[in-house]
N, C-alpha and C positions, 0 to 999 in steps of 0.2 A: 508915307503918309497915314496909311491904314493902322500901322503899328502905333502911331502917335495918338489917333483917335481912340484905339483900343485901350491905351494907357490912361488917357483922360477920362474915359468912360469908367474903367476899373478905379481909378483914383476917386472920381466923383462918387461912385457907389460906396467905396470904402469910407469916404468922409461922412457921407449921410448915415451910413450904419454906425460908424463910431459916434457921431453926435447924438443919434437916437439912443444909442445904449447908455451914453453917460448922462444925458440930460432929461429924457423922457420916459425910458425904460422903467418898469417896476420889477425888474428881474431880482434886484437885492431884496426889495420888500417882500416878494413872493418867496424867496429862499429863506428868509428870516421867519415868515409866517408858518410855512410848512416844514420847519426844521424839526427833526425828531428831538423830544425833550430828554430821551434816555438812549442808552445803547440798545442797537437792535439785538444784540446777543442777550441782553438782559431781559428783553421782552419775549424772545423766543423761549428762554429758559423759563419764565414764569408761565407762559402758555403751555409748555410741554408738562410742568409740573400739575397744572390744574387739569389737564387732559388725562394725565396718569391718575390722578385722584379721582376723577369722575369713573374711569375704567375700573379702578379697584372697588368703588363702591357698587358698580354695576355687577361686578363678579360676586360680590359678598351677598347681594340681595337674595338670590334664590336659596343660600344656605340660611339666611335669617328666616325667610318665609318657611322653609322646611322644619326648622327647629321650633318655630312658634306654633306650628300646626299640631 
């Protein structure tokens, strides 16, 4: 008898969860809204290039100031 009650409880919970996900959940909408527009690898490559360029400019600055003086 307890096994039957447990199965009915699990089945009811499963049905309610499935019904919520299919009909009222905004999961699909949220996934589409926050989906990356480009590859993550492309973004990291661009970020790395910008950081490298900034470090290069910071490295050059003391030499430029020394030559200008």
